[in-house]
SEDRENGU-606642 format. One record per residue (C-alpha): residue number from 0; residue in one letter; y, x, z. Coordinates in nm, 2 decimals. Layout:
N
+-----+--------+--------+--------+--------+
| num | residu |      v |      u |      w |
+-----+--------+--------+--------+--------+
| NUM |      A |      Y |      X |      Z |
...
+-----+--------+--------+--------+--------+
END
This chain:
402
+-----+--------+--------+--------+--------+
| num | residu |      v |      u |      w |
+-----+--------+--------+--------+--------+
|   0 |      X |  -4.52 |  -6.22 |   5.01 |
|   1 |      X |  -4.83 |  -6.19 |   5.23 |
|   2 |      X |  -4.83 |  -6.41 |   5.54 |
|   3 |      X |  -4.76 |  -6.19 |   5.85 |
|   4 |      X |  -5.03 |  -6.13 |   6.10 |
|   5 |      X |  -5.00 |  -6.24 |   6.47 |
|   6 |      X |  -4.79 |  -6.01 |   6.68 |
|   7 |      X |  -5.00 |  -5.98 |   7.00 |
|   8 |      X |  -4.75 |  -6.18 |   7.20 |
|   9 |      X |  -4.45 |  -5.97 |   7.09 |
|  10 |      X |  -4.17 |  -6.12 |   6.89 |
|  11 |      X |  -4.19 |  -5.93 |   6.57 |
|  12 |      X |  -4.45 |  -6.01 |   6.30 |
|  13 |      X |  -4.64 |  -5.73 |   6.15 |
|  14 |      X |  -4.68 |  -5.65 |   5.77 |
|  15 |      X |  -4.93 |  -5.40 |   5.67 |
|  16 |      X |  -4.84 |  -5.17 |   5.38 |
|  17 |      X |  -5.10 |  -5.13 |   5.11 |
|  18 |      X |  -5.04 |  -4.90 |   4.82 |
|  19 |      X |  -5.04 |  -5.17 |   4.56 |
|  20 |      X |  -4.92 |  -5.45 |   4.79 |
|  21 |      X |  -4.63 |  -5.39 |   5.02 |
|  22 |      X |  -4.51 |  -5.67 |   5.24 |
|  23 |      X |  -4.19 |  -5.66 |   5.43 |
|  24 |      X |  -4.02 |  -5.96 |   5.59 |
|  25 |      X |  -3.66 |  -5.93 |   5.45 |
|  26 |      X |  -3.47 |  -6.20 |   5.28 |
|  27 |      X |  -3.27 |  -5.97 |   5.04 |
|  28 |      X |  -2.94 |  -6.12 |   5.12 |
|  29 |      X |  -2.82 |  -5.86 |   5.37 |
|  30 |      X |  -2.83 |  -5.48 |   5.38 |
|  31 |      X |  -3.18 |  -5.36 |   5.46 |
|  32 |      X |  -3.21 |  -5.06 |   5.69 |
|  33 |      X |  -3.55 |  -4.90 |   5.78 |
|  34 |      X |  -3.64 |  -4.72 |   6.09 |
|  35 |      X |  -3.95 |  -4.49 |   6.11 |
|  36 |      X |  -4.12 |  -4.38 |   6.42 |
|  37 |      X |  -4.50 |  -4.34 |   6.50 |
|  38 |      X |  -4.56 |  -4.60 |   6.77 |
|  39 |      X |  -4.40 |  -4.80 |   7.05 |
|  40 |      X |  -4.53 |  -4.61 |   7.34 |
|  41 |      X |  -4.31 |  -4.53 |   7.63 |
|  42 |      X |  -4.07 |  -4.26 |   7.55 |
|  43 |      X |  -3.69 |  -4.19 |   7.52 |
|  44 |      X |  -3.69 |  -4.17 |   7.14 |
|  45 |      X |  -3.89 |  -4.49 |   7.11 |
|  46 |      X |  -3.68 |  -4.68 |   7.34 |
|  47 |      X |  -3.36 |  -4.58 |   7.16 |
|  48 |      X |  -3.51 |  -4.66 |   6.81 |
|  49 |      X |  -3.59 |  -5.02 |   6.94 |
|  50 |      X |  -3.25 |  -5.06 |   7.10 |
|  51 |      X |  -3.07 |  -4.95 |   6.78 |
|  52 |      X |  -3.29 |  -5.17 |   6.56 |
|  53 |      X |  -3.24 |  -5.47 |   6.77 |
|  54 |      X |  -2.87 |  -5.42 |   6.79 |
|  55 |      X |  -2.81 |  -5.38 |   6.42 |
|  56 |      X |  -3.04 |  -5.68 |   6.36 |
|  57 |      X |  -2.82 |  -5.89 |   6.59 |
|  58 |      X |  -2.52 |  -5.77 |   6.39 |
|  59 |      X |  -2.65 |  -5.92 |   6.07 |
|  60 |      X |  -2.85 |  -5.65 |   5.90 |
|  61 |      X |  -3.21 |  -5.68 |   5.79 |
|  62 |      X |  -3.42 |  -5.43 |   5.98 |
|  63 |      X |  -3.77 |  -5.30 |   5.89 |
|  64 |      X |  -3.94 |  -5.08 |   6.16 |
|  65 |      X |  -4.20 |  -4.86 |   6.00 |
|  66 |      X |  -4.49 |  -4.76 |   6.23 |
|  67 |      X |  -4.80 |  -4.57 |   6.22 |
|  68 |      X |  -4.94 |  -4.80 |   6.48 |
|  69 |      X |  -4.79 |  -5.13 |   6.57 |
|  70 |      X |  -4.88 |  -5.09 |   6.93 |
|  71 |      X |  -4.74 |  -4.95 |   7.26 |
|  72 |      X |  -4.59 |  -5.07 |   7.60 |
|  73 |      X |  -4.25 |  -5.11 |   7.44 |
|  74 |      X |  -4.37 |  -5.36 |   7.18 |
|  75 |      X |  -4.25 |  -5.66 |   7.38 |
|  76 |      X |  -3.89 |  -5.53 |   7.38 |
|  77 |      X |  -3.87 |  -5.55 |   6.99 |
|  78 |      X |  -3.64 |  -5.84 |   6.87 |
|  79 |      X |  -3.80 |  -6.12 |   6.66 |
|  80 |      X |  -3.52 |  -6.03 |   6.41 |
|  81 |      X |  -3.69 |  -5.69 |   6.34 |
|  82 |      X |  -3.98 |  -5.69 |   6.10 |
|  83 |      X |  -4.27 |  -5.44 |   6.17 |
|  84 |      X |  -4.42 |  -5.27 |   5.87 |
|  85 |      X |  -4.74 |  -5.08 |   5.97 |
|  86 |      X |  -4.81 |  -4.78 |   5.74 |
|  87 |      X |  -5.17 |  -4.70 |   5.65 |
|  88 |      X |  -5.39 |  -4.53 |   5.73 |
|  89 |      X |  -5.40 |  -4.66 |   6.09 |
|  90 |      X |  -5.54 |  -4.32 |   6.23 |
|  91 |      X |  -5.39 |  -3.98 |   6.14 |
|  92 |      X |  -5.58 |  -3.74 |   6.36 |
|  93 |      X |  -5.52 |  -3.41 |   6.16 |
|  94 |      X |  -5.20 |  -3.43 |   5.95 |
|  95 |      X |  -5.03 |  -3.70 |   6.16 |
|  96 |      X |  -4.76 |  -3.90 |   5.99 |
|  97 |      X |  -4.79 |  -3.69 |   5.68 |
|  98 |      X |  -5.08 |  -3.91 |   5.60 |
|  99 |      X |  -4.83 |  -4.20 |   5.53 |
| 100 |      X |  -4.65 |  -4.00 |   5.25 |
| 101 |      X |  -4.79 |  -4.20 |   4.94 |
| 102 |      X |  -4.75 |  -4.54 |   5.12 |
| 103 |      X |  -4.39 |  -4.45 |   5.25 |
| 104 |      X |  -4.29 |  -4.35 |   4.91 |
| 105 |      X |  -4.43 |  -4.69 |   4.77 |
| 106 |      X |  -4.24 |  -4.88 |   5.04 |
| 107 |      X |  -3.91 |  -4.71 |   4.96 |
| 108 |      X |  -3.94 |  -4.75 |   4.57 |
| 109 |      X |  -4.02 |  -5.12 |   4.61 |
| 110 |      X |  -3.78 |  -5.23 |   4.88 |
| 111 |      X |  -3.51 |  -4.96 |   4.83 |
| 112 |      X |  -3.35 |  -4.99 |   5.18 |
| 113 |      X |  -3.00 |  -4.87 |   5.20 |
| 114 |      X |  -3.10 |  -4.60 |   5.45 |
| 115 |      X |  -3.41 |  -4.47 |   5.62 |
| 116 |      X |  -3.36 |  -4.36 |   5.99 |
| 117 |      X |  -3.66 |  -4.14 |   6.10 |
| 118 |      X |  -3.67 |  -4.08 |   6.48 |
| 119 |      X |  -3.85 |  -3.76 |   6.60 |
| 120 |      X |  -3.91 |  -3.45 |   6.39 |
| 121 |      X |  -4.25 |  -3.53 |   6.26 |
| 122 |      X |  -4.13 |  -3.85 |   6.08 |
| 123 |      X |  -3.81 |  -3.68 |   5.98 |
| 124 |      X |  -3.97 |  -3.39 |   5.78 |
| 125 |      X |  -4.21 |  -3.63 |   5.61 |
| 126 |      X |  -3.91 |  -3.85 |   5.51 |
| 127 |      X |  -3.71 |  -3.56 |   5.39 |
| 128 |      X |  -4.00 |  -3.41 |   5.19 |
| 129 |      X |  -3.99 |  -3.74 |   4.99 |
| 130 |      X |  -3.62 |  -3.72 |   4.96 |
| 131 |      X |  -3.63 |  -3.36 |   4.84 |
| 132 |      X |  -3.94 |  -3.36 |   4.60 |
| 133 |      X |  -3.95 |  -3.72 |   4.47 |
| 134 |      X |  -3.69 |  -3.95 |   4.31 |
| 135 |      X |  -3.62 |  -4.16 |   4.61 |
| 136 |      X |  -3.29 |  -4.36 |   4.60 |
| 137 |      X |  -3.28 |  -4.42 |   4.98 |
| 138 |      X |  -3.04 |  -4.23 |   5.20 |
| 139 |      X |  -3.25 |  -4.05 |   5.46 |
| 140 |      X |  -3.07 |  -3.99 |   5.79 |
| 141 |      X |  -3.28 |  -3.83 |   6.08 |
| 142 |      X |  -3.20 |  -3.88 |   6.43 |
| 143 |      X |  -3.23 |  -3.57 |   6.65 |
| 144 |      X |  -3.32 |  -3.67 |   7.01 |
| 145 |      X |  -3.35 |  -3.33 |   7.19 |
| 146 |      X |  -3.20 |  -2.99 |   7.18 |
| 147 |      X |  -3.38 |  -2.81 |   6.89 |
| 148 |      X |  -3.57 |  -2.49 |   6.98 |
| 149 |      X |  -3.60 |  -2.56 |   7.36 |
| 150 |      X |  -3.94 |  -2.73 |   7.36 |
| 151 |      X |  -4.20 |  -2.59 |   7.60 |
| 152 |      X |  -4.50 |  -2.79 |   7.51 |
| 153 |      X |  -4.59 |  -2.73 |   7.15 |
| 154 |      X |  -4.91 |  -2.82 |   6.98 |
| 155 |      X |  -5.01 |  -2.62 |   6.67 |
| 156 |      X |  -4.88 |  -2.92 |   6.47 |
| 157 |      X |  -4.55 |  -2.91 |   6.66 |
| 158 |      X |  -4.51 |  -2.54 |   6.58 |
| 159 |      X |  -4.56 |  -2.60 |   6.21 |
| 160 |      X |  -4.31 |  -2.88 |   6.22 |
| 161 |      X |  -4.05 |  -2.64 |   6.39 |
| 162 |      X |  -4.08 |  -2.39 |   6.11 |
| 163 |      X |  -4.04 |  -2.67 |   5.85 |
| 164 |      X |  -3.73 |  -2.83 |   6.02 |
| 165 |      X |  -3.48 |  -2.55 |   5.92 |
| 166 |      X |  -3.60 |  -2.57 |   5.56 |
| 167 |      X |  -3.58 |  -2.95 |   5.52 |
| 168 |      X |  -3.30 |  -3.06 |   5.75 |
| 169 |      X |  -3.03 |  -2.93 |   5.52 |
| 170 |      X |  -3.16 |  -3.18 |   5.26 |
| 171 |      X |  -3.06 |  -3.47 |   5.48 |
| 172 |      X |  -2.79 |  -3.70 |   5.36 |
| 173 |      X |  -2.65 |  -3.68 |   5.73 |
| 174 |      X |  -2.81 |  -3.62 |   6.06 |
| 175 |      X |  -2.74 |  -3.83 |   6.37 |
| 176 |      X |  -2.74 |  -3.64 |   6.70 |
| 177 |      X |  -2.76 |  -3.82 |   7.02 |
| 178 |      X |  -2.52 |  -3.56 |   7.20 |
| 179 |      X |  -2.28 |  -3.29 |   7.13 |
| 180 |      X |  -2.53 |  -3.04 |   7.29 |
| 181 |      X |  -2.81 |  -3.14 |   7.04 |
| 182 |      X |  -2.57 |  -3.11 |   6.75 |
| 183 |      X |  -2.49 |  -2.76 |   6.86 |
| 184 |      X |  -2.86 |  -2.66 |   6.90 |
| 185 |      X |  -2.91 |  -2.77 |   6.53 |
| 186 |      X |  -2.61 |  -2.56 |   6.41 |
| 187 |      X |  -2.73 |  -2.26 |   6.61 |
| 188 |      X |  -3.10 |  -2.27 |   6.51 |
| 189 |      X |  -3.09 |  -2.41 |   6.15 |
| 190 |      X |  -2.88 |  -2.38 |   5.84 |
| 191 |      X |  -2.74 |  -2.73 |   5.89 |
| 192 |      X |  -2.36 |  -2.74 |   5.87 |
| 193 |      X |  -2.17 |  -2.90 |   6.16 |
| 194 |      X |  -2.00 |  -3.14 |   5.92 |
| 195 |      X |  -2.34 |  -3.29 |   5.82 |
| 196 |      X |  -2.41 |  -3.39 |   6.18 |
| 197 |      X |  -2.25 |  -3.70 |   6.35 |
| 198 |      X |  -2.29 |  -3.76 |   6.72 |
| 199 |      X |  -2.37 |  -4.11 |   6.81 |
| 200 |      X |  -2.45 |  -4.19 |   7.17 |
| 201 |      X |  -2.76 |  -4.39 |   7.25 |
| 202 |      X |  -2.66 |  -4.76 |   7.33 |
| 203 |      X |  -2.76 |  -4.88 |   7.67 |
| 204 |      X |  -2.75 |  -5.25 |   7.76 |
| 205 |      X |  -2.60 |  -5.20 |   8.10 |
| 206 |      X |  -2.55 |  -5.57 |   8.17 |
| 207 |      X |  -2.92 |  -5.64 |   8.10 |
| 208 |      X |  -3.01 |  -5.34 |   8.32 |
| 209 |      X |  -2.80 |  -5.48 |   8.60 |
| 210 |      X |  -2.96 |  -5.83 |   8.56 |
| 211 |      X |  -3.31 |  -5.69 |   8.58 |
| 212 |      X |  -3.23 |  -5.46 |   8.87 |
| 213 |      X |  -3.18 |  -5.77 |   9.08 |
| 214 |      X |  -3.56 |  -5.84 |   9.09 |
| 215 |      X |  -3.74 |  -5.76 |   9.41 |
| 216 |      X |  -3.96 |  -5.45 |   9.45 |
| 217 |      X |  -4.31 |  -5.47 |   9.58 |
| 218 |      X |  -4.29 |  -5.12 |   9.75 |
| 219 |      X |  -4.25 |  -5.07 |  10.13 |
| 220 |      X |  -4.03 |  -4.76 |  10.10 |
| 221 |      X |  -3.78 |  -4.91 |   9.87 |
| 222 |      X |  -3.73 |  -5.22 |  10.08 |
| 223 |      X |  -3.70 |  -5.02 |  10.40 |
| 224 |      X |  -3.34 |  -4.94 |  10.49 |
| 225 |      X |  -3.47 |  -4.65 |  10.72 |
| 226 |      X |  -3.62 |  -4.46 |  10.43 |
| 227 |      X |  -3.42 |  -4.22 |  10.20 |
| 228 |      X |  -3.58 |  -4.28 |   9.86 |
| 229 |      X |  -3.57 |  -4.01 |   9.60 |
| 230 |      X |  -3.67 |  -4.14 |   9.26 |
| 231 |      X |  -3.80 |  -4.01 |   8.93 |
| 232 |      X |  -3.88 |  -4.23 |   8.62 |
| 233 |      X |  -4.00 |  -4.07 |   8.30 |
| 234 |      X |  -4.28 |  -3.92 |   8.11 |
| 235 |      X |  -4.49 |  -3.68 |   8.31 |
| 236 |      X |  -4.46 |  -3.38 |   8.08 |
| 237 |      X |  -4.39 |  -3.01 |   8.10 |
| 238 |      X |  -4.03 |  -3.07 |   7.98 |
| 239 |      X |  -3.95 |  -3.26 |   8.30 |
| 240 |      X |  -4.07 |  -2.97 |   8.53 |
| 241 |      X |  -4.22 |  -3.21 |   8.78 |
| 242 |      X |  -4.38 |  -2.92 |   8.96 |
| 243 |      X |  -4.03 |  -2.79 |   9.04 |
| 244 |      X |  -3.94 |  -3.16 |   9.13 |
| 245 |      X |  -4.21 |  -3.19 |   9.39 |
| 246 |      X |  -4.14 |  -2.84 |   9.53 |
| 247 |      X |  -3.77 |  -2.93 |   9.57 |
| 248 |      X |  -3.86 |  -3.26 |   9.75 |
| 249 |      X |  -4.09 |  -3.07 |   9.98 |
| 250 |      X |  -3.78 |  -2.88 |  10.11 |
| 251 |      X |  -3.59 |  -3.21 |  10.13 |
| 252 |      X |  -3.86 |  -3.39 |  10.35 |
| 253 |      X |  -3.91 |  -3.07 |  10.57 |
| 254 |      X |  -3.56 |  -3.14 |  10.70 |
| 255 |      X |  -3.54 |  -3.51 |  10.66 |
| 256 |      X |  -3.84 |  -3.69 |  10.78 |
| 257 |      X |  -3.72 |  -4.03 |  10.66 |
| 258 |      X |  -3.72 |  -3.90 |  10.30 |
| 259 |      X |  -3.98 |  -4.05 |  10.06 |
| 260 |      X |  -4.03 |  -3.98 |   9.69 |
| 261 |      X |  -4.14 |  -4.22 |   9.41 |
| 262 |      X |  -4.25 |  -4.05 |   9.08 |
| 263 |      X |  -4.29 |  -4.32 |   8.83 |
| 264 |      X |  -4.43 |  -4.30 |   8.48 |
| 265 |      X |  -4.73 |  -4.14 |   8.31 |
| 266 |      X |  -4.80 |  -3.86 |   8.07 |
| 267 |      X |  -5.02 |  -3.56 |   8.00 |
| 268 |      X |  -4.91 |  -3.38 |   8.33 |
| 269 |      X |  -4.97 |  -3.67 |   8.56 |
| 270 |      X |  -5.30 |  -3.52 |   8.71 |
| 271 |      X |  -5.12 |  -3.19 |   8.77 |
| 272 |      X |  -4.83 |  -3.37 |   8.94 |
| 273 |      X |  -5.09 |  -3.54 |   9.17 |
| 274 |      X |  -5.26 |  -3.21 |   9.23 |
| 275 |      X |  -4.93 |  -3.05 |   9.34 |
| 276 |      X |  -4.86 |  -3.33 |   9.58 |
| 277 |      X |  -5.19 |  -3.29 |   9.74 |
| 278 |      X |  -5.18 |  -2.91 |   9.76 |
| 279 |      X |  -4.84 |  -2.93 |   9.94 |
| 280 |      X |  -4.96 |  -3.20 |  10.18 |
| 281 |      X |  -4.71 |  -3.45 |  10.06 |
| 282 |      X |  -4.95 |  -3.74 |   9.98 |
| 283 |      X |  -4.81 |  -3.96 |  10.27 |
| 284 |      X |  -4.45 |  -3.92 |  10.15 |
| 285 |      X |  -4.48 |  -3.92 |   9.77 |
| 286 |      X |  -4.58 |  -4.23 |   9.57 |
| 287 |      X |  -4.71 |  -4.22 |   9.20 |
| 288 |      X |  -4.71 |  -4.57 |   9.09 |
| 289 |      X |  -4.77 |  -4.50 |   8.72 |
| 290 |      X |  -4.59 |  -4.70 |   8.46 |
| 291 |      X |  -4.34 |  -4.96 |   8.59 |
| 292 |      X |  -4.23 |  -5.22 |   8.36 |
| 293 |      X |  -3.89 |  -5.26 |   8.53 |
| 294 |      X |  -3.76 |  -4.92 |   8.66 |
| 295 |      X |  -3.41 |  -5.06 |   8.72 |
| 296 |      X |  -3.50 |  -5.24 |   9.04 |
| 297 |      X |  -3.62 |  -4.91 |   9.17 |
| 298 |      X |  -3.31 |  -4.73 |   9.07 |
| 299 |      X |  -3.09 |  -4.99 |   9.22 |
| 300 |      X |  -3.25 |  -4.96 |   9.56 |
| 301 |      X |  -3.31 |  -4.58 |   9.56 |
| 302 |      X |  -3.08 |  -4.33 |   9.75 |
| 303 |      X |  -3.09 |  -4.06 |   9.48 |
| 304 |      X |  -3.23 |  -4.00 |   9.13 |
| 305 |      X |  -3.36 |  -3.65 |   9.07 |
| 306 |      X |  -3.40 |  -3.50 |   8.71 |
| 307 |      X |  -3.55 |  -3.15 |   8.70 |
| 308 |      X |  -3.58 |  -3.12 |   8.32 |
| 309 |      X |  -3.60 |  -2.80 |   8.13 |
| 310 |      X |  -3.43 |  -2.96 |   7.82 |
| 311 |      X |  -3.32 |  -3.31 |   7.71 |
| 312 |      X |  -3.11 |  -3.47 |   7.44 |
| 313 |      X |  -2.92 |  -3.75 |   7.59 |
| 314 |      X |  -3.14 |  -3.87 |   7.88 |
| 315 |      X |  -3.10 |  -4.25 |   7.88 |
| 316 |      X |  -3.25 |  -4.26 |   8.23 |
| 317 |      X |  -2.93 |  -4.11 |   8.37 |
| 318 |      X |  -2.72 |  -4.38 |   8.22 |
| 319 |      X |  -2.95 |  -4.64 |   8.35 |
| 320 |      X |  -2.91 |  -4.51 |   8.70 |
| 321 |      X |  -2.53 |  -4.50 |   8.67 |
| 322 |      X |  -2.54 |  -4.86 |   8.54 |
| 323 |      X |  -2.68 |  -4.98 |   8.89 |
| 324 |      X |  -2.48 |  -4.72 |   9.09 |
| 325 |      X |  -2.78 |  -4.49 |   9.18 |
| 326 |      X |  -2.66 |  -4.14 |   9.27 |
| 327 |      X |  -2.78 |  -3.85 |   9.05 |
| 328 |      X |  -2.89 |  -3.49 |   9.09 |
| 329 |      X |  -2.98 |  -3.32 |   8.77 |
| 330 |      X |  -3.05 |  -2.98 |   8.61 |
| 331 |      X |  -2.78 |  -2.86 |   8.39 |
| 332 |      X |  -3.03 |  -2.84 |   8.11 |
| 333 |      X |  -2.96 |  -2.83 |   7.74 |
| 334 |      X |  -2.85 |  -3.10 |   7.67 |
| 335 |      X |  -2.71 |  -3.43 |   7.78 |
| 336 |      X |  -2.68 |  -3.43 |   8.16 |
| 337 |      X |  -2.35 |  -3.25 |   8.15 |
| 338 |      X |  -2.21 |  -3.49 |   7.89 |
| 339 |      X |  -2.33 |  -3.80 |   8.08 |
| 340 |      X |  -2.22 |  -3.68 |   8.42 |
| 341 |      X |  -1.88 |  -3.55 |   8.27 |
| 342 |      X |  -1.92 |  -3.19 |   8.38 |
| 343 |      X |  -2.05 |  -3.30 |   8.73 |
| 344 |      X |  -1.78 |  -3.57 |   8.80 |
| 345 |      X |  -2.04 |  -3.85 |   8.83 |
| 346 |      X |  -2.33 |  -3.65 |   8.97 |
| 347 |      X |  -2.45 |  -3.31 |   9.08 |
| 348 |      X |  -2.55 |  -3.06 |   8.83 |
| 349 |      X |  -2.78 |  -2.76 |   8.93 |
| 350 |      X |  -2.89 |  -2.46 |   8.74 |
| 351 |      X |  -3.24 |  -2.49 |   8.59 |
| 352 |      X |  -3.53 |  -2.36 |   8.78 |
| 353 |      X |  -3.32 |  -2.35 |   9.10 |
| 354 |      X |  -3.56 |  -2.53 |   9.34 |
| 355 |      X |  -3.35 |  -2.45 |   9.65 |
| 356 |      X |  -3.04 |  -2.58 |   9.47 |
| 357 |      X |  -3.20 |  -2.92 |   9.38 |
| 358 |      X |  -3.31 |  -2.96 |   9.73 |
| 359 |      X |  -2.97 |  -2.89 |   9.88 |
| 360 |      X |  -2.80 |  -3.11 |   9.63 |
| 361 |      X |  -3.04 |  -3.39 |   9.71 |
| 362 |      X |  -2.98 |  -3.35 |  10.09 |
| 363 |      X |  -2.60 |  -3.36 |  10.03 |
| 364 |      X |  -2.63 |  -3.67 |   9.81 |
| 365 |      X |  -2.83 |  -3.85 |  10.08 |
| 366 |      X |  -2.58 |  -3.75 |  10.34 |
| 367 |      X |  -2.28 |  -3.85 |  10.14 |
| 368 |      X |  -2.35 |  -4.07 |   9.85 |
| 369 |      X |  -2.07 |  -4.13 |   9.58 |
| 370 |      X |  -1.89 |  -4.46 |   9.53 |
| 371 |      X |  -2.15 |  -4.68 |   9.33 |
| 372 |      X |  -1.87 |  -4.88 |   9.16 |
| 373 |      X |  -1.73 |  -4.55 |   9.02 |
| 374 |      X |  -2.08 |  -4.47 |   8.88 |
| 375 |      X |  -2.11 |  -4.82 |   8.72 |
| 376 |      X |  -1.79 |  -4.77 |   8.55 |
| 377 |      X |  -1.90 |  -4.45 |   8.38 |
| 378 |      X |  -2.22 |  -4.63 |   8.25 |
| 379 |      X |  -1.98 |  -4.88 |   8.07 |
| 380 |      X |  -1.88 |  -4.60 |   7.83 |
| 381 |      X |  -2.24 |  -4.63 |   7.68 |
| 382 |      X |  -2.26 |  -5.00 |   7.66 |
| 383 |      X |  -2.37 |  -5.15 |   7.33 |
| 384 |      X |  -2.05 |  -5.28 |   7.20 |
| 385 |      X |  -1.86 |  -4.96 |   7.17 |
| 386 |      X |  -2.17 |  -4.77 |   7.05 |
| 387 |      X |  -2.26 |  -5.02 |   6.77 |
| 388 |      X |  -1.91 |  -5.03 |   6.66 |
| 389 |      X |  -1.95 |  -4.65 |   6.61 |
| 390 |      X |  -2.28 |  -4.71 |   6.42 |
| 391 |      X |  -2.12 |  -4.96 |   6.19 |
| 392 |      X |  -1.84 |  -4.72 |   6.12 |
| 393 |      X |  -2.10 |  -4.45 |   6.04 |
| 394 |      X |  -2.29 |  -4.68 |   5.81 |
| 395 |      X |  -1.96 |  -4.77 |   5.62 |
| 396 |      X |  -1.88 |  -4.40 |   5.58 |
| 397 |      X |  -2.23 |  -4.25 |   5.51 |
| 398 |      X |  -2.45 |  -4.53 |   5.37 |
| 399 |      X |  -2.27 |  -4.81 |   5.21 |
| 400 |      X |  -2.00 |  -4.58 |   5.02 |
| 401 |      X |  -2.27 |  -4.36 |   4.87 |
+-----+--------+--------+--------+--------+
END
């Protein structure tokens, strides 16, 4: 076995896959499971993949995390028990993760993990192509994170992937869906049978979130009891409809001079969000701090969290807010918010693209917030133990019995 390279301060060592010499840090005594995702940049799917890999490693499985690039802001969250395997080539500007096909095939044939769990559609179709056209023994189980067919920001490469998904997804040994709504979107838009989809919620370490939420926040508005803080944390992308978010907040602050907005995160629409804030004259009441490494302390001290998405899968950020008792207003988008909030029992659901409805719901929430202890109890339903129990039952049924 090759010696692992340094891990840039993160816990996990990196092995680089070469076509003739594959190195993966597994001891061969426990079941080997492999996860495949492009990188460890900030994103819901990336966070979920890390959490699941870490949790299964803690339960005694050998875990390899296959990456196009062993980099990203979430790198430090990966457990030392998870081995990183970096697939060459290190840059894939044209064909994306499809460039890894020969090296992925070599890895699977050599190490024969019991199952490969690709996250996101690009890695999934690459993995399924191997499964369909080559003699690969590994069970391939894609995880679908968002409602299929609802994407609003598709590159030419994304459009090609969407056309391939209905052809290759039926070749899956099983598909994991993060919510019932996501499962329904697959059966509605692809030939996949509902019996071939298992719904497994994303595990959320609510106790860790609560512990980190106790840290102080260096932000005047958050620490000021006279301010009503409305929060967003997430990727600045068209999916999130942050233009509608800002327009809704404009209506809130026009009737509540104490209201302030914090829009944390980064992404391709960040400049557009900033321009909207400036155009509406909201620069003095809207803060864009960029990426924050501990958003939970903001959630714990905010008066409302507003999600204005056009589509989701199972938005973990809402579970994180519930974990610290932060009130929620969300669009009733496909899919996830309605499931997490139990048809509006634990937060307010508003039709998509209803700016006035969002503003009214935020105003009502600020005026009469729900019981935070009740919100926290709902988050416990997504805590790691019950979710990982479900994952292990899934593995016994669909992986280790095949």
